[in-house]
N, C-alpha and C positions, 0 to 999 in steps of 0.2 A: 785223396790224393794229396790233399793240403795245396798250398798255393801255387803248386806247377796244374793242377784238376782243375783250379777258379780261372788258372790266363786260359789254359786250353780250352774249357768251353766258354770263356770270352772269347777268342779266335774263332771258335766253331761259332757261336753266336750270333757274329758279327758280318762271317761268312755268307751263314745261309741268309739272314736279313738283306744283306746286302746284293747276296744273287737274285734273291727274288723280287726285288723292289727294282734292279735293274729288268729285270725279265717281264715284269710289270707297267714298268715305264716305254718298254721296246713295243708290247701290242696295245696299249691305248695311245701313243707315237702314229704306229701304221693306221687303227682304225680311223684316227681322226684325220691325217694327211689322204687316206687314199680313200676312205670312206664318206670324208665329210666335204674335206675343202678339195678333194679330188671330183667327186661326184656334184656337189650343189651347188659350191665356193668357186670354182675357174676350172675347169672340164676338158683345159688344153694347158699345163702348167710346164716350167722350163726345168730342168731338174734343179736348177737353182733355187725355185722356189717353192718344190718338193724338202729340200733340204732344210732350209730356214724354215718352214712350215714343221719341220718334225722337230728341228730344233725348239722353237717356241713352246708346242706342245711337252716335250719334254720336261723342258722349265715349269707350263704353267702346272703339270700332273704334278710333277715334286713338290710346289707348293702347295698343292693342294692337300698329299697325302698327307704330308707334315704339319697343316696346320687341322686335319681331323682325328690325327694320332695325339696330338698335345690334346684337343677336345675329349677324347676317346678316355686318355687319362686322365684328365682329371675330374670327367662323372663317374668317373670308377667303372669302365666297360673293359673287359679283361680280352684278353687273347681266346680266351675259350668261350666266350661270352660269342664273340665275333665268331666264332667254328660253329659253333651251335645254331647262332641266326643266320649263318650262310642258308642253311636247308631252306630258311623259311622266304628266303628275300630271292634266291637263284633256283631254289628245288623244283618251282614250276617249270623250268627250263630244260630240265634233264628228261624228261621223256620225250615232246615234241623233239627235241635235237638230236638223243636216240632214235627215234624211228626217221627224223630226213633223212638220217647215211644208210639205212637198214630197211628202210619198208617202204617200195618204191608206190604203194599207193596212200602214201602218206598225204592229206590235204593241207598245203599248205597255209590255207587261212585259220583251219582249225589249229594247225600247231601256232600259231600267233595270237586265236581266241583263247586256246587253253592256256597257252604261258602265261597272260595275262590278268587271265580270271582265277586259275591256279595262283598266282602271287598276291590279287587280292583276299583269296580266301583264307591263305595260309596266317597273314597278316590279320584276317579277323578273328579268326580262329585263334591263333594267338594271344593278343590282346582280349578276346573276351572272354577265355578259360583263365587269364591271370587273375582280370577282373573278377570273376565268379568264385574261385578258389581263396582269393586274397581279400574277398572283404572290399572291394571296388578301389585297393589299392594300387596302380601302376606305377611303380617306378624297376631299377635298375635291378635290382635286389628281388625283388616278385617276377619280375619278365623272366630272370633267370631260370624258374624253375623248370625242374624235371621234365612233368606234365604239360606244360605252359610250351615250354620248346619242342616235346616230343609234338603235341597235336600241332604247332603250325609247321610242322616238319611235314609231317605224312598231309595236312589237308594241301601244302603247297603242290607235293609231288604228283597224291591221286587223283587231289581235281585237275589239274593241268594232264597228266595222264588219261583219266578218264575223257575229256574233253577232245582230247588228241583223237584218240584213237576211234572212239564214237562217230566225231565228226567224219575222218577218214571211212570209216565203212557205210557211213551214211550216203556219203559224194566221195567215191576213190580216185584217188590222181592215177596217174600210169607214166609214171617218171621214168625216160631212157639213162640207164645209167651208163648207156656209151657217151655220153657228155661229159660227164665227169672224168672217164677211163683215157678219155680226149685231150682234157687242158694240157695233158706235161708232154704231147708227142708230137713232133717236130713231123711238118707237112713236108717241106725241102728243105733243101740244103746249098752249098754253090760248091761246084765241082770244082778244087782246088786247082785241076788241069789247065782249064778252058774257061774258068768264069762262067760257066750257064749254071742257072737255075735249072735242076732237075727234080723230077717229082720223087717223090717218097712214098714209103705205106704208110696209109691215113686218109690219104684226101676222098675225101665227100664225093656220094656220084651225082651227085644237085650243082657242085660244081662244074663239073666236068660236060654236063646238059647244060647248065646255064650260055655255054660259048662254045657251042658245038662246032664252030667255024675256026675256031682258034688254032694256032699250031701245036701241032702235037710236039709236047718237050722231049728230050731226050731222056730218054729213060736207062740206066746202067744195070744190067739183073742180076750181079754178084752183089752191086750195093744195096738192094731188094733184099736181097737175100741174108743179107749181113744184119740188117736192122730186123727184117721179120723174126731172125736167130736173137739177138740182143731183146727182140719186147718179149720171146716167148721165153725168154730165160728171166727176165724181168719178172713175165705172170708166176712163174712159180717161182722165184724167191718173195713174191709180195702173199702167194699160200699159204709158204712153209713159214711165214713172221704171223700169217694172221692163226694162223692153228696153236701155235705158238703163243699166243698173247689169248687166244681164245680159252685154254686149258691152263693158263697163268692167270688167268681172272677169275675161271672157276677154282681152282686150289686152293687162291687165298681171298675169296669168299666163303669156303667151307672151313677155311682154318678161322679167321676173322672174326665170324658170324654163328658157326656152330663145333667147331672142336677147341675154343677158347671158351667163349661165353657160358654155353651149356653145362659143362660141368662144372665154373663155379658157381651159377645159380643154384646145381641139384646138388651143391654141397656146403650150400649156405654160406660161401666165404666171408662173401658182403657181408652178410647179419653177423657173424663172428666180428669181424673184424672192426664194425661201428662198437661192437659191446668191448673189445678191448679199448 
């Protein structure tokens, strides 16, 4: 497409990089602001303190990203290298995290131990096989080999998953999914007509039993039916989207891991390309 194509690709690349960078900045800033600062440093922060902390975290993380990207560039670490290395670095947490949100018997301690141990196993296997296959030479070029990266990825994911599943089978938990379903549920609202706080669907029974002598709040039956109907519609929509996401994931997995690579492999397309 000539010069116009180069300009279009440059714009596309710029938008992709800035979009991804913005999302990472917001994610890291939220973690540091609420999970670190708001949890361990200042447990009762004001809105101004939260805003200022968030801004400082974004600025600090931007400086860090710029510095480490520059360092990677000068030592020869490419995006392809980082993409393959990502499995070794964070692959050990894939199975533990997946099980934590899908299997109620997942043991929390086992998930943490599995993620940490899998990380250690992945890095050890990656460096070990690099040294073994390259006469002890460990640098950017040798660690970027296919078998070296494959070893690290498989060990990280496999060890993390085996430990998590084994630990959970030996000491199963029994998580109540109703706790997560109730995260966004509203237990009370203010009646716009008289300003009274009325009870709504979802109030826990133990809250009622804790104060048996408390006055019974005014309950609007139509209001309860309205919110119950909205909740049921929301659950149906979530189930519909879950089925869509599941089938999409299965379809993409079959296409990317079976339909495309296997015919290329059996037709020796890769070998003929190398020969050419």
